[in-house]
Steps between C-alpha positions, in 0.01 A plus 500: 500500500296739718705684761397582856704738715556413866630765739682344793550175310783380727296527821305232684169571325636641173714194433190280530323712242798467267513125545128452438495730198792317338321167551202652315716593202522875560818698454577645842670837506615508859615831638705580805613850591858394422391466135259792471389767743131428455422740785550782247193544281693622197731197503218250550293660222792480257552138590132409457481675163810313387406150621120533465399232753138386495483526880709625793518351849623712788640259759744759633457648843654530844423230758781543750748234604474279695143627564282810502670635813782608267259734321476709816869581466491547122190711456620695198586184303175334607285798402673537165481131406141440609328836449695716253615232255149366424396849393795530265428161347140609455607817321734304272242236411228755434731700274578189296157334519635179656275305740666393821476335838626617838584262786345652812432357845212395722699635796306825479227340713478367855261238633165442334226729374260636762249222558740234371618383161797596287587846375375574147685687228266797547570534874727783607820383669484499879875442552661799328629854543139620486381240750771447761654315664681326218849408393679739266508220242121458505449875488722530194320216319160656569626834372629325188148376428366853541750620241357244254135587552331531160807382308435389142543130420646424843462193720576528871579151629499462877745239623486384861770303691645293212580132550582181310733202538823666391780604735501878522515744795175668387306172486248511789537128572878532520461796735286297738766228510776744589336743742566418864158628612183549295212745513154343493293680235241439229594592145432464131813378321608449137665198340761684294479298178119508512511875556716543191273274296194699607670827405593371157147370443377856548652629177495169310125458558404862451389556861384854573785709644471603863593383848495130590564323830709203386525272801398139545138453599434523872741578780728319743642547848863457593419205725313326216804521274727379782271200540518424127881530512509232768248279316706520181816400685685810383616579853440365849633803689313642795343822375469779754258793484499853633237566765333769289573797270639706786744222588606480134549876470695527824745221412572488126312760293537876457182555298149347497429214261202463269300184568191496283249304296416598141187423301580323171151496346586752226798296378300177505216654299753630247644150458837581659436369851730264688435164668413459872785597731510171694543301179776732375693501829483123547621435146787746548601327823491158332727628223722672756552174684600325177751775423649470849532122466650511149 
């Protein structure tokens, strides 16, 4: 049985990779830092030479809890997890000749491209340390991608605001149900299981390594999703909105948020694109309602 190593396999995203890989018949070698200090190149190299996985997935990183505001108070941990660690994984995989994938983020952009349209993989981040203002989280993720520039056999998979029907504090749809007041914004978002499937297709189908925006086709606004929540009968609460970004920042946030639209043309042409966002969100809400009623 072919083995695939997953760093951060107990996390929100990593556990989904493990679950999907097991359903495909792969042997999952899940690693947490309690088991192996994979932040040390020498230890990770020894492990990879011993286990010889056919692929490695880096789903480890620092997101901050309960949200990215926490990264402002834990800058050292954030920088290490999102900027330093990817470089050490790169070094380990290149020493052992193992292809790999890195879970990155679309949060390194803000808004749309000049003239309209989503940001492409070749566009430089405009929400980063080099292009302020940005959150420390977004800056660290952008720096992590810089560290991986030119990496051999490496996929950079950009996830953006994960959602699905399952109950979890990081599920975007669950967040909307629990926040007292919402910020109106337009975003690209990623159905988590579809994101994982698209990532796995990359190495199963022999897609050319590189950076891929893996979000559902199109974009949505907060008010659109709220409307679909009501239509699906998931909740009938009265949703309230902040007046604008300044109102949001003055009342609940300590750092700016990335709200952006990504272009998914490259992924679609490679055969790893995801379905339209409206279809994915509405199906997730329908399944969510059934779970709540069960």
